[in-house]
C-alpha positions in Angstrom: 95.3 9.7 120.4 91.5 9.1 120.7 90.6 5.4 121.2 87.0 5.7 122.2 87.6 3.3 125.1 84.7 2.0 127.0 84.9 2.0 130.8 84.8 -1.4 132.4 82.1 -1.5 135.1 83.9 -1.7 138.4 82.8 -1.5 142.0 83.4 1.6 144.2 85.4 -0.8 146.4 87.7 -2.9 144.2 88.8 -6.3 145.6 92.0 -6.3 147.6 93.5 -2.9 146.8 96.6 -3.9 148.7 97.3 -6.6 146.2 97.2 -4.1 143.3 99.3 -1.5 145.2 102.7 -2.5 143.7 101.5 -4.2 140.5 102.7 -2.7 137.2 99.5 -1.5 135.5 100.1 -0.7 131.8 98.1 1.8 129.8 100.2 1.5 126.7 103.3 -0.4 125.5 105.5 2.4 127.0 103.5 3.7 130.0 102.8 2.0 133.3 101.6 3.2 136.8 102.2 1.6 140.2 103.1 2.2 143.8 106.5 2.8 145.3 109.4 0.5 146.3 109.1 -1.3 149.6 110.9 0.2 152.6 112.8 -3.1 153.2 116.0 -3.0 151.3 115.8 -6.6 150.3 112.2 -6.3 149.2 113.1 -3.1 147.3 115.9 -4.9 145.4 113.4 -7.6 144.5 110.8 -5.0 143.3 113.5 -3.2 141.3 114.5 -6.4 139.6 110.8 -7.0 138.6 110.7 -3.5 137.1 113.8 -4.2 135.1 112.4 -7.6 134.0 109.3 -5.8 132.8 111.4 -3.5 130.6 111.1 -0.4 132.7 113.9 2.1 131.7 112.7 5.2 133.5 110.8 5.9 136.7 108.9 9.1 137.3 108.4 9.5 141.1 105.7 11.9 142.3 106.3 11.6 146.1 107.2 14.7 147.9 108.0 12.7 151.0 110.6 10.4 149.6 113.1 10.1 146.7 114.6 6.7 145.7 116.8 8.1 143.0 120.1 7.2 144.6 119.0 3.7 145.4 117.6 3.1 141.9 120.8 4.4 140.2 123.0 2.4 142.5 121.2 -0.9 142.0 119.8 -0.9 138.5 120.1 0.4 135.0 116.8 2.4 135.4 116.9 6.2 135.3 115.0 7.9 138.0 113.2 11.3 137.6 111.8 12.9 140.7 108.9 15.4 140.6 107.7 15.1 144.2 104.7 16.9 145.6 102.5 16.5 148.6 99.3 14.5 148.3 97.2 17.1 150.1 94.2 17.3 147.8 95.0 20.9 146.8 95.4 22.3 143.3 98.4 21.0 141.3 100.4 23.8 139.8 100.8 24.3 136.0 104.6 24.3 136.6 104.4 20.7 138.0 102.5 19.5 134.9 104.9 21.3 132.6 108.1 20.0 134.1 107.0 16.3 134.4 105.3 16.1 131.0 108.2 17.7 129.1 110.7 15.3 130.6 108.4 12.3 130.0 107.7 13.2 126.4 111.5 13.6 125.9 112.1 10.1 127.3 109.2 8.5 125.3 110.5 9.9 122.0 112.7 6.8 122.1 110.4 3.9 121.4 112.7 1.6 123.3 112.1 3.4 126.6 109.4 2.3 129.0 108.2 4.6 131.7 106.8 3.8 135.2 104.9 6.7 136.8 104.3 6.2 140.6 103.7 7.8 143.9 103.4 6.1 147.3 100.2 4.1 146.8 99.6 4.7 143.1 96.2 6.2 143.8 96.3 10.0 143.4 99.6 11.7 142.4 101.0 9.0 140.1 97.8 8.3 138.1 97.2 12.1 137.8 100.7 12.7 136.5 100.2 9.8 134.1 97.0 11.4 133.0 98.8 14.7 132.2 101.4 12.8 130.2 98.7 11.0 128.2 97.0 14.3 127.4 100.3 15.7 126.0 100.7 12.5 123.9 97.3 13.2 122.3 94.9 11.1 124.2 91.3 12.3 124.5 90.6 13.6 128.0 88.0 11.0 128.8 89.7 8.1 127.0 92.8 8.7 129.1 90.7 8.5 132.3 89.1 5.2 131.2 92.4 3.7 130.2 94.0 4.5 133.6 91.0 3.2 135.7 90.6 0.1 133.5 94.3 -0.7 133.9 94.4 0.2 137.6 91.0 0.0 139.4 92.4 1.7 142.5 93.5 4.9 140.6 91.6 7.9 142.1 93.2 10.4 139.6 91.9 13.2 141.8 94.1 15.8 140.2 92.8 15.1 136.7 90.6 18.3 136.6 93.8 20.4 137.3 95.6 18.5 134.6 92.9 18.9 131.9 92.5 22.6 132.8 96.3 23.1 132.4 96.5 21.2 129.2 93.5 22.8 127.6 94.8 26.2 128.5 98.2 25.4 127.0 96.4 24.3 123.8 94.8 27.8 123.7 91.2 26.4 124.1 88.6 29.0 124.7 87.3 29.7 128.2 84.1 27.9 127.3 85.9 24.9 125.9 88.1 24.6 129.0 85.1 24.7 131.2 83.4 22.0 129.3 86.4 19.7 129.4 86.9 20.2 133.1 83.2 19.5 133.7 83.5 16.4 131.6 86.4 15.1 133.8 84.6 16.0 137.1 81.4 14.3 135.9 83.3 11.2 134.8 85.0 11.0 138.2 81.5 11.4 139.9 79.9 8.7 137.7 82.8 6.3 138.2 83.0 6.8 142.0 85.9 5.2 143.8 85.8 4.9 147.6 89.2 6.4 148.2 89.0 6.0 152.0 88.5 2.3 151.6 91.3 2.0 149.1 93.8 3.9 151.2 92.7 2.1 154.4 93.3 -1.3 152.7 96.8 -0.4 151.6 97.5 1.3 154.9 96.5 -1.8 156.8 98.9 -3.8 154.6 101.7 -1.4 155.4 101.1 -1.7 159.1 101.6 -5.5 158.8 104.9 -5.3 156.9 
């Protein structure tokens, strides 16, 4: 899917990242990205109800540090899928991309299903996993970045270079083609700089007040 999307001009420091944190940010009719459920049980119930009201049928959780599967299955009709990894800034493995995208593509084959991909803050792991899913669905490697950042201005998508390298390799692109695509992604992230320290600090300050 190539949509030739234009990027919306956004500041490096988006307004009030903590207010975007747990918003559902849709990139298509079936795909959304957000942050995680609140720690408070009552607040988590409320958030889960909002997800259901929005039509979410499946949650893909990228947090290595937490897994809400039991809570979600006990308190909603949503199906939870856990693909947790640490947000350590290191290279994401091909196996991670393969496992999460295969399952997500299987779910999305049913047009009635709607998927939420998330991590803790919805900044790095979740948006990067969503990016990999979009590549598998046929999105152009730059259009997918634009769609995610346009929908969720706090999305860092820092593992996108790993995702596009994995996907291009799986598509049997040449070494030269892969290098160009990875460079495209890295340059896009540079041109569309996001102050991640500011974003994470804003959300972290909000967490401290909860």
